[in-house]
PQR file of N, CA, C, O and H, with PARSE charges and radii, in Angstrom:
ATOM      1  N   MET A   1      17.140 197.452-100.688 -0.4000 1.5000
ATOM      2  CA  MET A   1      16.836 196.428-101.663 -0.0000 2.0000
ATOM      3  C   MET A   1      15.852 197.013-102.681  0.5500 1.7000
ATOM      4  O   MET A   1      14.831 197.590-102.309 -0.5500 1.4000
ATOM      5  N   LYS A   2      16.165 196.858-103.942 -0.4000 1.5000
ATOM      6  CA  LYS A   2      15.319 197.382-105.010 -0.0000 2.0000
ATOM      7  C   LYS A   2      14.251 196.345-105.369  0.5500 1.7000
ATOM      8  O   LYS A   2      14.554 195.180-105.623 -0.5500 1.4000
ATOM      9  H   LYS A   2      16.995 196.389-104.244  0.4000 1.0000
ATOM     10  N   MET A   3      13.013 196.793-105.383 -0.4000 1.5000
ATOM     11  CA  MET A   3      11.905 195.898-105.712 -0.0000 2.0000
ATOM     12  C   MET A   3      11.560 196.045-107.190  0.5500 1.7000
ATOM     13  O   MET A   3      11.438 197.159-107.697 -0.5500 1.4000
ATOM     14  H   MET A   3      12.767 197.740-105.176  0.4000 1.0000
ATOM     15  N   SER A   4      11.406 194.933-107.867 -0.4000 1.5000
ATOM     16  CA  SER A   4      10.993 194.985-109.268 -0.0000 2.0000
ATOM     17  C   SER A   4       9.475 195.131-109.326  0.5500 1.7000
ATOM     18  O   SER A   4       8.767 194.679-108.426 -0.5500 1.4000
ATOM     19  H   SER A   4      11.505 194.027-107.454  0.4000 1.0000
ATOM     20  N   PRO A   5       8.979 195.766-110.390 -0.5600 1.5000
ATOM     21  CA  PRO A   5       7.520 195.889-110.505  0.2800 2.0000
ATOM     22  C   PRO A   5       6.867 194.510-110.557  0.5500 1.7000
ATOM     23  O   PRO A   5       7.406 193.575-111.149 -0.5500 1.4000
ATOM     24  N   GLN A   6       5.709 194.400-109.935 -0.4000 1.5000
ATOM     25  CA  GLN A   6       5.017 193.110-109.899 -0.0000 2.0000
ATOM     26  C   GLN A   6       4.512 192.753-111.290  0.5500 1.7000
ATOM     27  O   GLN A   6       3.871 193.563-111.959 -0.5500 1.4000
ATOM     28  H   GLN A   6       5.271 195.160-109.454  0.4000 1.0000
ATOM     29  N   ARG A   7       4.810 191.535-111.712 -0.4000 1.5000
ATOM     30  CA  ARG A   7       4.384 191.052-113.024 -0.0000 2.0000
ATOM     31  C   ARG A   7       3.195 190.125-112.863  0.5500 1.7000
ATOM     32  O   ARG A   7       2.960 189.567-111.791 -0.5500 1.4000
ATOM     33  H   ARG A   7       5.331 190.878-111.168  0.4000 1.0000
ATOM     34  N   LYS A   8       2.448 189.972-113.948 -0.4000 1.5000
ATOM     35  CA  LYS A   8       1.328 189.037-113.944 -0.0000 2.0000
ATOM     36  C   LYS A   8       1.875 187.624-113.903  0.5500 1.7000
ATOM     37  O   LYS A   8       2.938 187.334-114.452 -0.5500 1.4000
ATOM     38  H   LYS A   8       2.639 190.426-114.819  0.4000 1.0000
ATOM     39  N   ARG A   9       1.132 186.753-113.245 -0.4000 1.5000
ATOM     40  CA  ARG A   9       1.563 185.369-113.098 -0.0000 2.0000
ATOM     41  C   ARG A   9       0.464 184.445-113.591  0.5500 1.7000
ATOM     42  O   ARG A   9      -0.699 184.597-113.216 -0.5500 1.4000
ATOM     43  H   ARG A   9       0.269 186.989-112.799  0.4000 1.0000
ATOM     44  N   ARG A  10       0.833 183.490-114.428 -0.4000 1.5000
ATOM     45  CA  ARG A  10      -0.117 182.482-114.907 -0.0000 2.0000
ATOM     46  C   ARG A  10      -0.039 181.299-113.952  0.5500 1.7000
ATOM     47  O   ARG A  10       0.971 180.598-113.887 -0.5500 1.4000
ATOM     48  H   ARG A  10       1.777 183.366-114.732  0.4000 1.0000
ATOM     49  N   THR A  11      -1.108 181.094-113.223 -0.4000 1.5000
ATOM     50  CA  THR A  11      -1.112 180.054-112.196 -0.0000 2.0000
ATOM     51  C   THR A  11      -1.483 178.694-112.790  0.5500 1.7000
ATOM     52  O   THR A  11      -1.974 178.603-113.915 -0.5500 1.4000
ATOM     53  H   THR A  11      -1.928 181.663-113.275  0.4000 1.0000
ATOM     54  N   ARG A  12      -1.242 177.667-112.025 -0.4000 1.5000
ATOM     55  CA  ARG A  12      -1.603 176.306-112.428 -0.0000 2.0000
ATOM     56  C   ARG A  12      -3.112 176.202-112.646  0.5500 1.7000
ATOM     57  O   ARG A  12      -3.570 175.507-113.552 -0.5500 1.4000
ATOM     58  H   ARG A  12      -0.843 177.741-111.111  0.4000 1.0000
ATOM     59  N   GLU A  13      -3.869 176.889-111.820 -0.4000 1.5000
ATOM     60  CA  GLU A  13      -5.327 176.875-111.945 -0.0000 2.0000
ATOM     61  C   GLU A  13      -5.778 177.461-113.276  0.5500 1.7000
ATOM     62  O   GLU A  13      -6.726 176.960-113.882 -0.5500 1.4000
ATOM     63  H   GLU A  13      -3.498 177.454-111.084  0.4000 1.0000
ATOM     64  N   HIS A  14      -5.112 178.514-113.737 -0.4000 1.5000
ATOM     65  CA  HIS A  14      -5.453 179.109-115.035 -0.0000 2.0000
ATOM     66  C   HIS A  14      -5.164 178.137-116.175  0.5500 1.7000
ATOM     67  O   HIS A  14      -5.942 178.037-117.123 -0.5500 1.4000
ATOM     68  H   HIS A  14      -4.342 178.920-113.245  0.4000 1.0000
ATOM     69  N   VAL A  15      -4.059 177.432-116.082 -0.4000 1.5000
ATOM     70  CA  VAL A  15      -3.709 176.452-117.117 -0.0000 2.0000
ATOM     71  C   VAL A  15      -4.744 175.332-117.149  0.5500 1.7000
ATOM     72  O   VAL A  15      -5.196 174.942-118.226 -0.5500 1.4000
ATOM     73  H   VAL A  15      -3.426 177.514-115.312  0.4000 1.0000
ATOM     74  N   ILE A  16      -5.121 174.813-115.991 -0.4000 1.5000
ATOM     75  CA  ILE A  16      -6.115 173.738-115.915 -0.0000 2.0000
ATOM     76  C   ILE A  16      -7.460 174.215-116.457  0.5500 1.7000
ATOM     77  O   ILE A  16      -8.140 173.470-117.164 -0.5500 1.4000
ATOM     78  H   ILE A  16      -4.754 175.130-115.117  0.4000 1.0000
ATOM     79  N   ALA A  17      -7.848 175.435-116.139 -0.4000 1.5000
ATOM     80  CA  ALA A  17      -9.116 175.978-116.638 -0.0000 2.0000
ATOM     81  C   ALA A  17      -9.103 176.061-118.158  0.5500 1.7000
ATOM     82  O   ALA A  17     -10.087 175.699-118.803 -0.5500 1.4000
ATOM     83  H   ALA A  17      -7.296 176.041-115.565  0.4000 1.0000
ATOM     84  N   ASP A  18      -8.011 176.530-118.737 -0.4000 1.5000
ATOM     85  CA  ASP A  18      -7.920 176.628-120.198 -0.0000 2.0000
ATOM     86  C   ASP A  18      -7.931 175.256-120.856  0.5500 1.7000
ATOM     87  O   ASP A  18      -8.562 175.074-121.897 -0.5500 1.4000
ATOM     88  H   ASP A  18      -7.212 176.825-118.213  0.4000 1.0000
ATOM     89  N   LEU A  19      -7.245 174.295-120.262 -0.4000 1.5000
ATOM     90  CA  LEU A  19      -7.241 172.937-120.807 -0.0000 2.0000
ATOM     91  C   LEU A  19      -8.637 172.315-120.729  0.5500 1.7000
ATOM     92  O   LEU A  19      -9.044 171.591-121.638 -0.5500 1.4000
ATOM     93  H   LEU A  19      -6.732 174.442-119.416  0.4000 1.0000
ATOM     94  N   SER A  20      -9.359 172.588-119.666 -0.4000 1.5000
ATOM     95  CA  SER A  20     -10.714 172.056-119.503 -0.0000 2.0000
ATOM     96  C   SER A  20     -11.654 172.607-120.564  0.5500 1.7000
ATOM     97  O   SER A  20     -12.424 171.859-121.167 -0.5500 1.4000
ATOM     98  H   SER A  20      -9.029 173.176-118.928  0.4000 1.0000
ATOM     99  N   VAL A  21     -11.593 173.909-120.790 -0.4000 1.5000
ATOM    100  CA  VAL A  21     -12.437 174.527-121.817 -0.0000 2.0000
ATOM    101  C   VAL A  21     -12.080 173.963-123.181  0.5500 1.7000
ATOM    102  O   VAL A  21     -12.964 173.678-123.989 -0.5500 1.4000
ATOM    103  H   VAL A  21     -10.968 174.516-120.300  0.4000 1.0000
ATOM    104  N   ASN A  22     -10.788 173.800-123.443 -0.4000 1.5000
ATOM    105  CA  ASN A  22     -10.342 173.258-124.723 -0.0000 2.0000
ATOM    106  C   ASN A  22     -10.871 171.848-124.932  0.5500 1.7000
ATOM    107  O   ASN A  22     -11.285 171.507-126.040 -0.5500 1.4000
ATOM    108  H   ASN A  22     -10.069 174.031-122.787  0.4000 1.0000
ATOM    109  N   PHE A  23     -10.866 171.019-123.888 -0.4000 1.5000
ATOM    110  CA  PHE A  23     -11.350 169.643-123.993 -0.0000 2.0000
ATOM    111  C   PHE A  23     -12.838 169.614-124.343  0.5500 1.7000
ATOM    112  O   PHE A  23     -13.254 168.901-125.256 -0.5500 1.4000
ATOM    113  H   PHE A  23     -10.529 171.296-122.988  0.4000 1.0000
ATOM    114  N   VAL A  24     -13.631 170.390-123.614 -0.4000 1.5000
ATOM    115  CA  VAL A  24     -15.078 170.414-123.868 -0.0000 2.0000
ATOM    116  C   VAL A  24     -15.359 170.966-125.261  0.5500 1.7000
ATOM    117  O   VAL A  24     -16.218 170.450-125.976 -0.5500 1.4000
ATOM    118  H   VAL A  24     -13.293 170.970-122.872  0.4000 1.0000
ATOM    119  N   GLU A  25     -14.638 172.013-125.643 -0.4000 1.5000
ATOM    120  CA  GLU A  25     -14.819 172.610-126.965 -0.0000 2.0000
ATOM    121  C   GLU A  25     -14.530 171.589-128.063  0.5500 1.7000
ATOM    122  O   GLU A  25     -15.273 171.506-129.041 -0.5500 1.4000
ATOM    123  H   GLU A  25     -13.941 172.433-125.062  0.4000 1.0000
ATOM    124  N   ARG A  26     -13.474 170.823-127.911 -0.4000 1.5000
ATOM    125  CA  ARG A  26     -13.118 169.808-128.912 -0.0000 2.0000
ATOM    126  C   ARG A  26     -14.193 168.732-129.019  0.5500 1.7000
ATOM    127  O   ARG A  26     -14.588 168.356-130.122 -0.5500 1.4000
ATOM    128  H   ARG A  26     -12.870 170.890-127.116  0.4000 1.0000
ATOM    129  N   GLN A  27     -14.669 168.236-127.875 -0.4000 1.5000
ATOM    130  CA  GLN A  27     -15.694 167.193-127.888 -0.0000 2.0000
ATOM    131  C   GLN A  27     -16.982 167.695-128.542  0.5500 1.7000
ATOM    132  O   GLN A  27     -17.622 166.965-129.298 -0.5500 1.4000
ATOM    133  H   GLN A  27     -14.349 168.541-126.979  0.4000 1.0000
ATOM    134  N   ALA A  28     -17.356 168.926-128.253 -0.4000 1.5000
ATOM    135  CA  ALA A  28     -18.568 169.502-128.839 -0.0000 2.0000
ATOM    136  C   ALA A  28     -18.429 169.632-130.349  0.5500 1.7000
ATOM    137  O   ALA A  28     -19.360 169.303-131.084 -0.5500 1.4000
ATOM    138  H   ALA A  28     -16.836 169.519-127.639  0.4000 1.0000
ATOM    139  N   LEU A  29     -17.291 170.104-130.818 -0.4000 1.5000
ATOM    140  CA  LEU A  29     -17.082 170.266-132.259 -0.0000 2.0000
ATOM    141  C   LEU A  29     -17.059 168.919-132.972  0.5500 1.7000
ATOM    142  O   LEU A  29     -17.586 168.795-134.078 -0.5500 1.4000
ATOM    143  H   LEU A  29     -16.535 170.372-130.220  0.4000 1.0000
ATOM    144  N   LEU A  30     -16.458 167.917-132.354 -0.4000 1.5000
ATOM    145  CA  LEU A  30     -16.439 166.576-132.952 -0.0000 2.0000
ATOM    146  C   LEU A  30     -17.848 165.986-133.051  0.5500 1.7000
ATOM    147  O   LEU A  30     -18.123 165.171-133.932 -0.5500 1.4000
ATOM    148  H   LEU A  30     -16.030 168.018-131.456  0.4000 1.0000
ATOM    149  N   ALA A  31     -18.735 166.397-132.148 -0.4000 1.5000
ATOM    150  CA  ALA A  31     -20.122 165.911-132.164 -0.0000 2.0000
ATOM    151  C   ALA A  31     -21.004 166.709-133.117  0.5500 1.7000
ATOM    152  O   ALA A  31     -22.184 166.395-133.275 -0.5500 1.4000
ATOM    153  H   ALA A  31     -18.512 167.059-131.432  0.4000 1.0000
ATOM    154  N   GLY A  32     -20.448 167.735-133.752 -0.4000 1.5000
ATOM    155  CA  GLY A  32     -21.216 168.522-134.706 -0.0000 2.0000
ATOM    156  C   GLY A  32     -21.935 169.718-134.107  0.5500 1.7000
ATOM    157  O   GLY A  32     -22.792 170.314-134.760 -0.5500 1.4000
ATOM    158  H   GLY A  32     -19.489 167.989-133.623  0.4000 1.0000
ATOM    159  N   PHE A  33     -21.603 170.074-132.887 -0.4000 1.5000
ATOM    160  CA  PHE A  33     -22.196 171.237-132.240 -0.0000 2.0000
ATOM    161  C   PHE A  33     -21.345 172.465-132.539  0.5500 1.7000
ATOM    162  O   PHE A  33     -20.256 172.349-133.102 -0.5500 1.4000
ATOM    163  H   PHE A  33     -20.907 169.589-132.357  0.4000 1.0000
ATOM    164  N   THR A  34     -21.842 173.642-132.160 -0.4000 1.5000
ATOM    165  CA  THR A  34     -21.031 174.850-132.261 -0.0000 2.0000
ATOM    166  C   THR A  34     -20.774 175.384-130.861  0.5500 1.7000
ATOM    167  O   THR A  34     -21.573 175.189-129.945 -0.5500 1.4000
ATOM    168  H   THR A  34     -22.726 173.736-131.703  0.4000 1.0000
ATOM    169  N   VAL A  35     -19.649 176.058-130.719 -0.4000 1.5000
ATOM    170  CA  VAL A  35     -19.228 176.571-129.423 -0.0000 2.0000
ATOM    171  C   VAL A  35     -18.779 178.016-129.582  0.5500 1.7000
ATOM    172  O   VAL A  35     -18.012 178.345-130.487 -0.5500 1.4000
ATOM    173  H   VAL A  35     -19.001 176.217-131.464  0.4000 1.0000
ATOM    174  N   ASP A  36     -19.263 178.867-128.698 -0.4000 1.5000
ATOM    175  CA  ASP A  36     -18.759 180.235-128.597 -0.0000 2.0000
ATOM    176  C   ASP A  36     -18.038 180.346-127.267  0.5500 1.7000
ATOM    177  O   ASP A  36     -18.637 180.172-126.206 -0.5500 1.4000
ATOM    178  H   ASP A  36     -19.886 178.600-127.963  0.4000 1.0000
ATOM    179  N   ARG A  37     -16.750 180.639-127.332 -0.4000 1.5000
ATOM    180  CA  ARG A  37     -15.954 180.767-126.117 -0.0000 2.0000
ATOM    181  C   ARG A  37     -16.104 182.184-125.578  0.5500 1.7000
ATOM    182  O   ARG A  37     -15.951 183.161-126.312 -0.5500 1.4000
ATOM    183  H   ARG A  37     -16.263 180.781-128.194  0.4000 1.0000
ATOM    184  N   LEU A  38     -16.404 182.283-124.294 -0.4000 1.5000
ATOM    185  CA  LEU A  38     -16.528 183.579-123.635 -0.0000 2.0000
ATOM    186  C   LEU A  38     -15.212 183.883-122.933  0.5500 1.7000
ATOM    187  O   LEU A  38     -14.711 183.071-122.156 -0.5500 1.4000
ATOM    188  H   LEU A  38     -16.529 181.490-123.697  0.4000 1.0000
ATOM    189  N   LEU A  39     -14.667 185.034-123.207 -0.4000 1.5000
ATOM    190  CA  LEU A  39     -13.397 185.409-122.595 -0.0000 2.0000
ATOM    191  C   LEU A  39     -13.624 186.369-121.437  0.5500 1.7000
ATOM    192  O   LEU A  39     -14.476 187.255-121.504 -0.5500 1.4000
ATOM    193  H   LEU A  39     -15.074 185.694-123.838  0.4000 1.0000
ATOM    194  N   ARG A  40     -12.871 186.185-120.402 -0.4000 1.5000
ATOM    195  CA  ARG A  40     -12.871 187.070-119.248 -0.0000 2.0000
ATOM    196  C   ARG A  40     -14.221 187.156-118.546  0.5500 1.7000
ATOM    197  O   ARG A  40     -14.585 188.206-118.016 -0.5500 1.4000
ATOM    198  H   ARG A  40     -12.178 185.466-120.347  0.4000 1.0000
ATOM    199  N   ASP A  41     -14.951 186.067-118.542 -0.4000 1.5000
ATOM    200  CA  ASP A  41     -16.217 186.028-117.811 -0.0000 2.0000
ATOM    201  C   ASP A  41     -16.082 184.935-116.757  0.5500 1.7000
ATOM    202  O   ASP A  41     -16.124 183.747-117.077 -0.5500 1.4000
ATOM    203  H   ASP A  41     -14.655 185.214-118.972  0.4000 1.0000
ATOM    204  N   TYR A  42     -15.925 185.330-115.530 -0.4000 1.5000
ATOM    205  CA  TYR A  42     -15.739 184.348-114.475 -0.0000 2.0000
ATOM    206  C   TYR A  42     -17.076 183.707-114.132  0.5500 1.7000
ATOM    207  O   TYR A  42     -17.987 184.364-113.627 -0.5500 1.4000
ATOM    208  H   TYR A  42     -15.891 186.295-115.269  0.4000 1.0000
ATOM    209  N   GLY A  43     -17.175 182.426-114.413 -0.4000 1.5000
ATOM    210  CA  GLY A  43     -18.396 181.674-114.146 -0.0000 2.0000
ATOM    211  C   GLY A  43     -18.939 181.011-115.387  0.5500 1.7000
ATOM    212  O   GLY A  43     -19.436 179.887-115.316 -0.5500 1.4000
ATOM    213  H   GLY A  43     -16.435 181.893-114.823  0.4000 1.0000
ATOM    214  N   LEU A  44     -18.859 181.681-116.530 -0.4000 1.5000
ATOM    215  CA  LEU A  44     -19.297 181.102-117.802 -0.0000 2.0000
ATOM    216  C   LEU A  44     -18.093 181.005-118.723  0.5500 1.7000
ATOM    217  O   LEU A  44     -17.319 181.954-118.853 -0.5500 1.4000
ATOM    218  H   LEU A  44     -18.456 182.594-116.588  0.4000 1.0000
ATOM    219  N   ASP A  45     -17.940 179.850-119.362 -0.4000 1.5000
ATOM    220  CA  ASP A  45     -16.802 179.654-120.254 -0.0000 2.0000
ATOM    221  C   ASP A  45     -17.206 179.479-121.710  0.5500 1.7000
ATOM    222  O   ASP A  45     -16.511 179.946-122.612 -0.5500 1.4000
ATOM    223  H   ASP A  45     -18.568 179.079-119.256  0.4000 1.0000
ATOM    224  N   LEU A  46     -18.334 178.804-121.943 -0.4000 1.5000
ATOM    225  CA  LEU A  46     -18.751 178.482-123.304 -0.0000 2.0000
ATOM    226  C   LEU A  46     -20.255 178.628-123.464  0.5500 1.7000
ATOM    227  O   LEU A  46     -21.018 178.471-122.511 -0.5500 1.4000
ATOM    228  H   LEU A  46     -18.900 178.425-121.210  0.4000 1.0000
ATOM    229  N   ILE A  47     -20.660 178.928-124.681 -0.4000 1.5000
ATOM    230  CA  ILE A  47     -22.063 178.800-125.071 -0.0000 2.0000
ATOM    231  C   ILE A  47     -22.096 177.701-126.119  0.5500 1.7000
ATOM    232  O   ILE A  47     -21.442 177.805-127.156 -0.5500 1.4000
ATOM    233  H   ILE A  47     -20.040 179.055-125.455  0.4000 1.0000
ATOM    234  N   LEU A  48     -22.853 176.656-125.850 -0.4000 1.5000
ATOM    235  CA  LEU A  48     -22.906 175.478-126.707 -0.0000 2.0000
ATOM    236  C   LEU A  48     -24.259 175.417-127.400  0.5500 1.7000
ATOM    237  O   LEU A  48     -25.300 175.511-126.750 -0.5500 1.4000
ATOM    238  H   LEU A  48     -23.385 176.573-125.007  0.4000 1.0000
ATOM    239  N   ALA A  49     -24.244 175.261-128.713 -0.4000 1.5000
ATOM    240  CA  ALA A  49     -25.489 175.119-129.473 -0.0000 2.0000
ATOM    241  C   ALA A  49     -25.553 173.710-130.038  0.5500 1.7000
ATOM    242  O   ALA A  49     -24.599 173.228-130.649 -0.5500 1.4000
ATOM    243  H   ALA A  49     -23.399 175.185-129.241  0.4000 1.0000
ATOM    244  N   THR A  50     -26.688 173.058-129.827 -0.4000 1.5000
ATOM    245  CA  THR A  50     -26.903 171.722-130.384 -0.0000 2.0000
ATOM    246  C   THR A  50     -27.909 171.830-131.521  0.5500 1.7000
ATOM    247  O   THR A  50     -28.668 172.795-131.610 -0.5500 1.4000
ATOM    248  H   THR A  50     -27.462 173.450-129.331  0.4000 1.0000
ATOM    249  N   TYR A  51     -27.900 170.830-132.380 -0.4000 1.5000
ATOM    250  CA  TYR A  51     -28.730 170.850-133.583 -0.0000 2.0000
ATOM    251  C   TYR A  51     -29.524 169.561-133.691  0.5500 1.7000
ATOM    252  O   TYR A  51     -29.072 168.500-133.261 -0.5500 1.4000
ATOM    253  H   TYR A  51     -27.284 170.046-132.308  0.4000 1.0000
ATOM    254  N   ASP A  52     -30.720 169.664-134.274 -0.4000 1.5000
ATOM    255  CA  ASP A  52     -31.527 168.468-134.489 -0.0000 2.0000
ATOM    256  C   ASP A  52     -31.047 167.739-135.746  0.5500 1.7000
ATOM    257  O   ASP A  52     -30.095 168.169-136.398 -0.5500 1.4000
ATOM    258  H   ASP A  52     -31.088 170.525-134.623  0.4000 1.0000
ATOM    259  N   GLU A  53     -31.715 166.636-136.077 -0.4000 1.5000
ATOM    260  CA  GLU A  53     -31.280 165.809-137.212 -0.0000 2.0000
ATOM    261  C   GLU A  53     -31.408 166.527-138.559  0.5500 1.7000
ATOM    262  O   GLU A  53     -30.791 166.113-139.540 -0.5500 1.4000
ATOM    263  H   GLU A  53     -32.488 166.287-135.547  0.4000 1.0000
ATOM    264  N   ASP A  54     -32.203 167.597-138.611 -0.4000 1.5000
ATOM    265  CA  ASP A  54     -32.341 168.374-139.849 -0.0000 2.0000
ATOM    266  C   ASP A  54     -31.374 169.552-139.917  0.5500 1.7000
ATOM    267  O   ASP A  54     -31.366 170.291-140.902 -0.5500 1.4000
ATOM    268  H   ASP A  54     -32.704 167.933-137.813  0.4000 1.0000
ATOM    269  N   GLY A  55     -30.571 169.729-138.890 -0.4000 1.5000
ATOM    270  CA  GLY A  55     -29.575 170.796-138.892 -0.0000 2.0000
ATOM    271  C   GLY A  55     -30.028 172.111-138.301  0.5500 1.7000
ATOM    272  O   GLY A  55     -29.327 173.118-138.403 -0.5500 1.4000
ATOM    273  H   GLY A  55     -30.578 169.129-138.091  0.4000 1.0000
ATOM    274  N   TYR A  56     -31.215 172.109-137.673 -0.4000 1.5000
ATOM    275  CA  TYR A  56     -31.719 173.331-137.055 -0.0000 2.0000
ATOM    276  C   TYR A  56     -31.276 173.405-135.595  0.5500 1.7000
ATOM    277  O   TYR A  56     -31.182 172.390-134.905 -0.5500 1.4000
ATOM    278  H   TYR A  56     -31.784 171.291-137.591  0.4000 1.0000
ATOM    279  N   VAL A  57     -31.009 174.620-135.146 -0.4000 1.5000
ATOM    280  CA  VAL A  57     -30.611 174.820-133.754 -0.0000 2.0000
ATOM    281  C   VAL A  57     -31.752 174.388-132.843  0.5500 1.7000
ATOM    282  O   VAL A  57     -32.910 174.741-133.064 -0.5500 1.4000
ATOM    283  H   VAL A  57     -31.086 175.445-135.707  0.4000 1.0000
ATOM    284  N   GLU A  58     -31.404 173.619-131.816 -0.4000 1.5000
ATOM    285  CA  GLU A  58     -32.399 173.189-130.835 -0.0000 2.0000
ATOM    286  C   GLU A  58     -32.590 174.288-129.795  0.5500 1.7000
ATOM    287  O   GLU A  58     -31.618 174.913-129.370 -0.5500 1.4000
ATOM    288  H   GLU A  58     -30.463 173.332-131.636  0.4000 1.0000
ATOM    289  N   PRO A  59     -33.838 174.529-129.380 -0.5600 1.5000
ATOM    290  CA  PRO A  59     -34.066 175.545-128.352  0.2800 2.0000
ATOM    291  C   PRO A  59     -33.609 175.027-126.989  0.5500 1.7000
ATOM    292  O   PRO A  59     -33.547 173.818-126.767 -0.5500 1.4000
ATOM    293  N   GLY A  60     -33.304 175.908-126.119 -0.4000 1.5000
ATOM    294  CA  GLY A  60     -32.934 175.508-124.769 -0.0000 2.0000
ATOM    295  C   GLY A  60     -31.974 176.492-124.146  0.5500 1.7000
ATOM    296  O   GLY A  60     -31.539 177.462-124.767 -0.5500 1.4000
ATOM    297  H   GLY A  60     -33.355 176.890-126.299  0.4000 1.0000
ATOM    298  N   GLN A  61     -31.658 176.207-122.897 -0.4000 1.5000
ATOM    299  CA  GLN A  61     -30.729 177.062-122.163 -0.0000 2.0000
ATOM    300  C   GLN A  61     -29.676 176.216-121.526  0.5500 1.7000
ATOM    301  O   GLN A  61     -28.786 176.738-120.855 -0.5500 1.4000
ATOM    302  H   GLN A  61     -32.011 175.419-122.392  0.4000 1.0000
TER
END
């Protein structure tokens, strides 16, 4: 029996993770925040920056 080379598989968990990041990113942008999406970092998905009423970045972690 001939075996085909193993291909990458996109799992249901990967799809759900991407949809989750997309949802949070959309809500943040609608609220006037900025979002930096981190790719290929297991554990961190986004860096979110919030702003005060004068438009300055708020400090925090």
